[in-house]
C-alpha positions in Angstrom: 92.2 109.0 91.9 89.6 110.9 90.2 88.9 114.8 89.4 86.4 116.2 91.7 84.0 117.2 88.4 83.8 113.5 87.6 81.1 111.6 88.7 81.5 109.2 91.8 78.7 106.9 91.2 79.8 105.2 88.1 79.8 101.8 89.4 77.8 99.6 92.2 81.0 99.0 93.9 81.6 102.7 94.3 78.1 103.6 95.8 79.1 101.1 98.9 82.4 103.5 99.9 81.7 106.1 102.0 81.1 109.5 100.4 82.2 111.9 103.3 84.7 114.6 101.7 87.0 117.0 104.3 87.2 120.3 103.2 90.9 120.3 102.5 92.1 123.0 100.2 93.8 121.4 97.0 97.6 121.4 97.0 97.6 123.5 93.4 94.7 126.4 93.2 93.4 126.6 90.0 94.8 123.2 88.6 92.1 120.2 88.8 91.4 118.9 92.3 92.0 115.0 93.1 90.9 113.3 96.3 92.6 110.2 97.9 90.7 107.5 99.6 93.1 106.5 102.6 93.5 102.9 103.8 91.2 104.0 106.6 88.6 105.1 104.3 88.9 108.8 104.9 88.8 110.9 102.0 91.5 113.7 101.4 93.1 116.1 99.0 96.0 114.9 97.1 99.5 116.3 97.9 102.0 116.0 95.4 104.6 116.8 98.3 103.9 113.5 99.8 104.3 111.5 96.8 107.8 113.1 96.3 109.0 112.4 99.9 107.8 108.6 99.4 109.5 108.4 96.3 112.6 109.6 97.5 112.6 107.4 100.5 111.8 104.2 98.2 114.7 105.3 96.0 117.2 105.3 98.8 115.7 102.2 100.6 116.7 100.3 97.0 119.8 102.3 96.3 121.1 102.7 99.6 121.8 106.0 100.4 
């Protein structure tokens, strides 16, 4: 992940990736805006609630809840 304000073309490998950006609002207005490249190559806004849910599910799967 990298903030949107940073340059995307830092290496030749990143130039090969598709650079389509969806117009999805950031999860925190006023804070840094992060973009995530999904498995299918689509670029979406970082959503901390999805990370929270995934971590909870992983914890419950390991600890048996």
